[in-house]
PyMOL Python script that loads the backbone (N, CA, C, O; Angstrom):
from pymol import cmd

cmd.read_pdbstr("""\
ATOM      1  N   MET A   1      -1.266 -10.097   4.205  1.00  0.00           N
ATOM      2  CA  MET A   1      -0.332  -9.480   3.283  1.00  0.00           C
ATOM      3  C   MET A   1       0.370 -10.588   2.510  1.00  0.00           C
ATOM      4  O   MET A   1       0.788 -11.588   3.095  1.00  0.00           O
ATOM      5  N   ALA A   2       0.497 -10.420   1.248  1.00  0.00           N
ATOM      6  CA  ALA A   2       1.128 -11.418   0.397  1.00  0.00           C
ATOM      7  C   ALA A   2       2.634 -11.458   0.628  1.00  0.00           C
ATOM      8  O   ALA A   2       3.216 -10.516   1.166  1.00  0.00           O
ATOM      9  N   LYS A   3       3.252 -12.554   0.217  1.00  0.00           N
ATOM     10  CA  LYS A   3       4.703 -12.671   0.321  1.00  0.00           C
ATOM     11  C   LYS A   3       5.354 -11.523  -0.432  1.00  0.00           C
ATOM     12  O   LYS A   3       5.014 -11.253  -1.584  1.00  0.00           O
ATOM     13  N   GLY A   4       6.282 -10.858   0.216  1.00  0.00           N
ATOM     14  CA  GLY A   4       6.937  -9.721  -0.416  1.00  0.00           C
ATOM     15  C   GLY A   4       6.091  -8.462  -0.384  1.00  0.00           C
ATOM     16  O   GLY A   4       6.367  -7.514  -1.120  1.00  0.00           O
ATOM     17  N   GLY A   5       5.055  -8.437   0.465  1.00  0.00           N
ATOM     18  CA  GLY A   5       4.174  -7.276   0.551  1.00  0.00           C
ATOM     19  C   GLY A   5       4.880  -6.073   1.150  1.00  0.00           C
ATOM     20  O   GLY A   5       5.937  -6.208   1.767  1.00  0.00           O
ATOM     21  N   TYR A   6       4.306  -4.922   0.971  1.00  0.00           N
ATOM     22  CA  TYR A   6       4.880  -3.675   1.458  1.00  0.00           C
ATOM     23  C   TYR A   6       3.875  -2.969   2.360  1.00  0.00           C
ATOM     24  O   TYR A   6       2.665  -3.134   2.207  1.00  0.00           O
ATOM     25  N   ASN A   7       4.382  -2.189   3.289  1.00  0.00           N
ATOM     26  CA  ASN A   7       3.531  -1.273   4.031  1.00  0.00           C
ATOM     27  C   ASN A   7       3.384  -0.021   3.184  1.00  0.00           C
ATOM     28  O   ASN A   7       4.378   0.580   2.774  1.00  0.00           O
ATOM     29  N   VAL A   8       2.142   0.372   2.923  1.00  0.00           N
ATOM     30  CA  VAL A   8       1.870   1.535   2.090  1.00  0.00           C
ATOM     31  C   VAL A   8       0.855   2.433   2.776  1.00  0.00           C
ATOM     32  O   VAL A   8       0.185   2.030   3.727  1.00  0.00           O
ATOM     33  N   ARG A   9       0.757   3.640   2.283  1.00  0.00           N
ATOM     34  CA  ARG A   9      -0.230   4.599   2.773  1.00  0.00           C
ATOM     35  C   ARG A   9      -1.202   4.871   1.644  1.00  0.00           C
ATOM     36  O   ARG A   9      -0.795   5.170   0.521  1.00  0.00           O
ATOM     37  N   VAL A  10      -2.497   4.766   1.943  1.00  0.00           N
ATOM     38  CA  VAL A  10      -3.518   5.056   0.936  1.00  0.00           C
ATOM     39  C   VAL A  10      -3.606   6.563   0.773  1.00  0.00           C
ATOM     40  O   VAL A  10      -3.781   7.294   1.748  1.00  0.00           O
ATOM     41  N   VAL A  11      -3.484   7.023  -0.469  1.00  0.00           N
ATOM     42  CA  VAL A  11      -3.490   8.447  -0.769  1.00  0.00           C
ATOM     43  C   VAL A  11      -4.860   8.889  -1.280  1.00  0.00           C
ATOM     44  O   VAL A  11      -5.378   9.927  -0.866  1.00  0.00           O
ATOM     45  N   ALA A  12      -5.448   8.093  -2.186  1.00  0.00           N
ATOM     46  CA  ALA A  12      -6.723   8.471  -2.783  1.00  0.00           C
ATOM     47  C   ALA A  12      -7.406   7.239  -3.362  1.00  0.00           C
ATOM     48  O   ALA A  12      -6.797   6.184  -3.539  1.00  0.00           O
ATOM     49  N   GLU A  13      -8.683   7.410  -3.648  1.00  0.00           N
ATOM     50  CA  GLU A  13      -9.432   6.357  -4.308  1.00  0.00           C
ATOM     51  C   GLU A  13      -9.421   6.628  -5.803  1.00  0.00           C
ATOM     52  O   GLU A  13      -9.707   7.739  -6.247  1.00  0.00           O
ATOM     53  N   ALA A  14      -9.090   5.602  -6.570  1.00  0.00           N
ATOM     54  CA  ALA A  14      -9.100   5.720  -8.027  1.00  0.00           C
ATOM     55  C   ALA A  14     -10.386   5.078  -8.550  1.00  0.00           C
ATOM     56  O   ALA A  14     -11.309   4.834  -7.773  1.00  0.00           O
ATOM     57  N   CYS A  15     -10.456   4.808  -9.821  1.00  0.00           N
ATOM     58  CA  CYS A  15     -11.659   4.204 -10.394  1.00  0.00           C
ATOM     59  C   CYS A  15     -11.561   2.680 -10.424  1.00  0.00           C
ATOM     60  O   CYS A  15     -10.481   2.113 -10.258  1.00  0.00           O
ATOM     61  N   ALA A  16     -12.689   2.035 -10.634  1.00  0.00           N
ATOM     62  CA  ALA A  16     -12.790   0.576 -10.804  1.00  0.00           C
ATOM     63  C   ALA A  16     -12.261  -0.201  -9.599  1.00  0.00           C
ATOM     64  O   ALA A  16     -11.607  -1.230  -9.764  1.00  0.00           O
ATOM     65  N   GLY A  17     -12.543   0.289  -8.382  1.00  0.00           N
ATOM     66  CA  GLY A  17     -12.135  -0.434  -7.186  1.00  0.00           C
ATOM     67  C   GLY A  17     -10.647  -0.420  -6.901  1.00  0.00           C
ATOM     68  O   GLY A  17     -10.135  -1.315  -6.228  1.00  0.00           O
ATOM     69  N   ARG A  18      -9.960   0.565  -7.394  1.00  0.00           N
ATOM     70  CA  ARG A  18      -8.521   0.681  -7.161  1.00  0.00           C
ATOM     71  C   ARG A  18      -8.231   1.861  -6.245  1.00  0.00           C
ATOM     72  O   ARG A  18      -9.006   2.813  -6.156  1.00  0.00           O
ATOM     73  N   MET A  19      -7.097   1.771  -5.570  1.00  0.00           N
ATOM     74  CA  MET A  19      -6.667   2.824  -4.657  1.00  0.00           C
ATOM     75  C   MET A  19      -5.280   3.304  -5.070  1.00  0.00           C
ATOM     76  O   MET A  19      -4.449   2.511  -5.512  1.00  0.00           O
ATOM     77  N   VAL A  20      -5.033   4.599  -4.926  1.00  0.00           N
ATOM     78  CA  VAL A  20      -3.700   5.154  -5.141  1.00  0.00           C
ATOM     79  C   VAL A  20      -2.985   5.062  -3.800  1.00  0.00           C
ATOM     80  O   VAL A  20      -3.472   5.583  -2.796  1.00  0.00           O
ATOM     81  N   VAL A  21      -1.835   4.402  -3.780  1.00  0.00           N
ATOM     82  CA  VAL A  21      -1.077   4.234  -2.544  1.00  0.00           C
ATOM     83  C   VAL A  21       0.336   4.765  -2.733  1.00  0.00           C
ATOM     84  O   VAL A  21       0.824   4.908  -3.853  1.00  0.00           O
ATOM     85  N   GLU A  22       0.975   5.052  -1.611  1.00  0.00           N
ATOM     86  CA  GLU A  22       2.349   5.553  -1.633  1.00  0.00           C
ATOM     87  C   GLU A  22       3.204   4.609  -0.797  1.00  0.00           C
ATOM     88  O   GLU A  22       2.834   4.244   0.319  1.00  0.00           O
ATOM     89  N   GLY A  23       4.329   4.227  -1.338  1.00  0.00           N
ATOM     90  CA  GLY A  23       5.269   3.358  -0.645  1.00  0.00           C
ATOM     91  C   GLY A  23       6.685   3.822  -0.899  1.00  0.00           C
ATOM     92  O   GLY A  23       6.909   4.783  -1.636  1.00  0.00           O
ATOM     93  N   ILE A  24       7.643   3.141  -0.290  1.00  0.00           N
ATOM     94  CA  ILE A  24       9.045   3.479  -0.473  1.00  0.00           C
ATOM     95  C   ILE A  24       9.615   2.594  -1.579  1.00  0.00           C
ATOM     96  O   ILE A  24       9.558   1.367  -1.495  1.00  0.00           O
ATOM     97  N   GLY A  25      10.158   3.220  -2.604  1.00  0.00           N
ATOM     98  CA  GLY A  25      10.715   2.497  -3.736  1.00  0.00           C
ATOM     99  C   GLY A  25      12.087   1.911  -3.439  1.00  0.00           C
ATOM    100  O   GLY A  25      12.606   2.048  -2.331  1.00  0.00           O
ATOM    101  N   ARG A  26      12.662   1.263  -4.429  1.00  0.00           N
ATOM    102  CA  ARG A  26      13.956   0.589  -4.278  1.00  0.00           C
ATOM    103  C   ARG A  26      15.083   1.537  -3.917  1.00  0.00           C
ATOM    104  O   ARG A  26      16.021   1.148  -3.222  1.00  0.00           O
ATOM    105  N   ARG A  27      15.004   2.759  -4.376  1.00  0.00           N
ATOM    106  CA  ARG A  27      16.062   3.741  -4.092  1.00  0.00           C
ATOM    107  C   ARG A  27      15.758   4.577  -2.858  1.00  0.00           C
ATOM    108  O   ARG A  27      16.466   5.545  -2.580  1.00  0.00           O
ATOM    109  N   GLY A  28      14.719   4.221  -2.116  1.00  0.00           N
ATOM    110  CA  GLY A  28      14.365   4.941  -0.901  1.00  0.00           C
ATOM    111  C   GLY A  28      13.532   6.171  -1.143  1.00  0.00           C
ATOM    112  O   GLY A  28      13.309   6.958  -0.224  1.00  0.00           O
ATOM    113  N   ILE A  29      13.066   6.354  -2.367  1.00  0.00           N
ATOM    114  CA  ILE A  29      12.262   7.513  -2.729  1.00  0.00           C
ATOM    115  C   ILE A  29      10.786   7.105  -2.720  1.00  0.00           C
ATOM    116  O   ILE A  29      10.445   6.041  -3.237  1.00  0.00           O
ATOM    117  N   PRO A  30       9.903   7.931  -2.140  1.00  0.00           N
ATOM    118  CA  PRO A  30       8.469   7.598  -2.156  1.00  0.00           C
ATOM    119  C   PRO A  30       7.936   7.507  -3.586  1.00  0.00           C
ATOM    120  O   PRO A  30       8.226   8.364  -4.421  1.00  0.00           O
ATOM    121  N   VAL A  31       7.158   6.465  -3.858  1.00  0.00           N
ATOM    122  CA  VAL A  31       6.540   6.270  -5.165  1.00  0.00           C
ATOM    123  C   VAL A  31       5.046   6.057  -4.971  1.00  0.00           C
ATOM    124  O   VAL A  31       4.617   5.554  -3.933  1.00  0.00           O
ATOM    125  N   ARG A  32       4.259   6.435  -5.961  1.00  0.00           N
ATOM    126  CA  ARG A  32       2.814   6.234  -5.935  1.00  0.00           C
ATOM    127  C   ARG A  32       2.422   5.276  -7.040  1.00  0.00           C
ATOM    128  O   ARG A  32       2.949   5.342  -8.151  1.00  0.00           O
ATOM    129  N   PHE A  33       1.491   4.381  -6.728  1.00  0.00           N
ATOM    130  CA  PHE A  33       1.000   3.432  -7.712  1.00  0.00           C
ATOM    131  C   PHE A  33      -0.409   3.024  -7.325  1.00  0.00           C
ATOM    132  O   PHE A  33      -0.863   3.332  -6.223  1.00  0.00           O
ATOM    133  N   THR A  34      -1.104   2.338  -8.214  1.00  0.00           N
ATOM    134  CA  THR A  34      -2.474   1.911  -7.936  1.00  0.00           C
ATOM    135  C   THR A  34      -2.505   0.412  -7.681  1.00  0.00           C
ATOM    136  O   THR A  34      -1.760  -0.358  -8.288  1.00  0.00           O
ATOM    137  N   VAL A  35      -3.383   0.021  -6.771  1.00  0.00           N
ATOM    138  CA  VAL A  35      -3.593  -1.398  -6.463  1.00  0.00           C
ATOM    139  C   VAL A  35      -5.083  -1.634  -6.309  1.00  0.00           C
ATOM    140  O   VAL A  35      -5.840  -0.712  -6.005  1.00  0.00           O
ATOM    141  N   LYS A  36      -5.497  -2.865  -6.521  1.00  0.00           N
ATOM    142  CA  LYS A  36      -6.897  -3.214  -6.313  1.00  0.00           C
ATOM    143  C   LYS A  36      -7.204  -3.203  -4.822  1.00  0.00           C
ATOM    144  O   LYS A  36      -6.378  -3.600  -4.001  1.00  0.00           O
ATOM    145  N   ARG A  37      -8.387  -2.750  -4.493  1.00  0.00           N
ATOM    146  CA  ARG A  37      -8.794  -2.638  -3.097  1.00  0.00           C
ATOM    147  C   ARG A  37      -8.691  -3.974  -2.365  1.00  0.00           C
ATOM    148  O   ARG A  37      -8.288  -4.008  -1.203  1.00  0.00           O
ATOM    149  N   GLU A  38      -9.053  -5.088  -3.035  1.00  0.00           N
ATOM    150  CA  GLU A  38      -9.029  -6.385  -2.363  1.00  0.00           C
ATOM    151  C   GLU A  38      -7.612  -6.872  -2.068  1.00  0.00           C
ATOM    152  O   GLU A  38      -7.438  -7.807  -1.286  1.00  0.00           O
ATOM    153  N   ASN A  39      -6.601  -6.261  -2.673  1.00  0.00           N
ATOM    154  CA  ASN A  39      -5.215  -6.645  -2.398  1.00  0.00           C
ATOM    155  C   ASN A  39      -4.606  -5.872  -1.234  1.00  0.00           C
ATOM    156  O   ASN A  39      -3.452  -6.108  -0.876  1.00  0.00           O
ATOM    157  N   LEU A  40      -5.360  -4.957  -0.643  1.00  0.00           N
ATOM    158  CA  LEU A  40      -4.881  -4.229   0.528  1.00  0.00           C
ATOM    159  C   LEU A  40      -5.352  -4.946   1.788  1.00  0.00           C
ATOM    160  O   LEU A  40      -6.473  -5.451   1.843  1.00  0.00           O
ATOM    161  N   ALA A  41      -4.496  -4.985   2.786  1.00  0.00           N
ATOM    162  CA  ALA A  41      -4.842  -5.597   4.064  1.00  0.00           C
ATOM    163  C   ALA A  41      -4.455  -4.623   5.173  1.00  0.00           C
ATOM    164  O   ALA A  41      -3.482  -3.884   5.026  1.00  0.00           O
ATOM    165  N   PRO A  42      -5.198  -4.607   6.282  1.00  0.00           N
ATOM    166  CA  PRO A  42      -4.842  -3.714   7.389  1.00  0.00           C
ATOM    167  C   PRO A  42      -3.524  -4.135   8.036  1.00  0.00           C
ATOM    168  O   PRO A  42      -3.113  -5.291   7.937  1.00  0.00           O
ATOM    169  N   LEU A  43      -2.869  -3.186   8.696  1.00  0.00           N
ATOM    170  CA  LEU A  43      -1.628  -3.491   9.406  1.00  0.00           C
ATOM    171  C   LEU A  43      -1.902  -4.475  10.533  1.00  0.00           C
ATOM    172  O   LEU A  43      -2.989  -4.492  11.109  1.00  0.00           O
ATOM    173  N   GLN A  44      -0.915  -5.282  10.835  1.00  0.00           N
ATOM    174  CA  GLN A  44      -1.031  -6.237  11.940  1.00  0.00           C
ATOM    175  C   GLN A  44      -1.031  -5.499  13.263  1.00  0.00           C
ATOM    176  O   GLN A  44      -0.304  -4.516  13.411  1.00  0.00           O
ATOM    177  N   PRO A  45      -1.833  -5.946  14.243  1.00  0.00           N
ATOM    178  CA  PRO A  45      -1.824  -5.299  15.551  1.00  0.00           C
ATOM    179  C   PRO A  45      -0.428  -5.405  16.189  1.00  0.00           C
ATOM    180  O   PRO A  45       0.245  -6.430  16.081  1.00  0.00           O
ATOM    181  N   GLY A  46      -0.029  -4.350  16.836  1.00  0.00           N
ATOM    182  CA  GLY A  46       1.259  -4.354  17.529  1.00  0.00           C
ATOM    183  C   GLY A  46       2.458  -4.218  16.610  1.00  0.00           C
ATOM    184  O   GLY A  46       3.583  -4.479  17.035  1.00  0.00           O
ATOM    185  N   LEU A  47       2.252  -3.815  15.351  1.00  0.00           N
ATOM    186  CA  LEU A  47       3.369  -3.709  14.416  1.00  0.00           C
ATOM    187  C   LEU A  47       4.407  -2.704  14.897  1.00  0.00           C
ATOM    188  O   LEU A  47       5.606  -2.922  14.722  1.00  0.00           O
ATOM    189  N   PHE A  48       3.960  -1.604  15.502  1.00  0.00           N
ATOM    190  CA  PHE A  48       4.891  -0.557  15.936  1.00  0.00           C
ATOM    191  C   PHE A  48       5.051  -0.501  17.448  1.00  0.00           C
ATOM    192  O   PHE A  48       5.536   0.503  17.970  1.00  0.00           O
ATOM    193  N   ASP A  49       4.667  -1.529  18.151  1.00  0.00           N
ATOM    194  CA  ASP A  49       4.835  -1.556  19.619  1.00  0.00           C
ATOM    195  C   ASP A  49       6.231  -1.965  20.003  1.00  0.00           C
ATOM    196  O   ASP A  49       6.548  -2.041  21.191  1.00  0.00           O
TER     197      ASP A  49
END
""", "prot")
cmd.dss("prot")
cmd.show_as("cartoon", "prot")
cmd.util.cbc("prot")
cmd.orient("prot")
């Protein structure tokens, strides 16, 4: 995960290797945006343990 990365949930697959993801915005409201597939990384093991 890049510096300043966010935990997001993948909602759908978009075109051109992009994914629609949902995250928590600055005001605490869920927002949806697209990111390139190669910029997504799996969660670290034990994140919620």
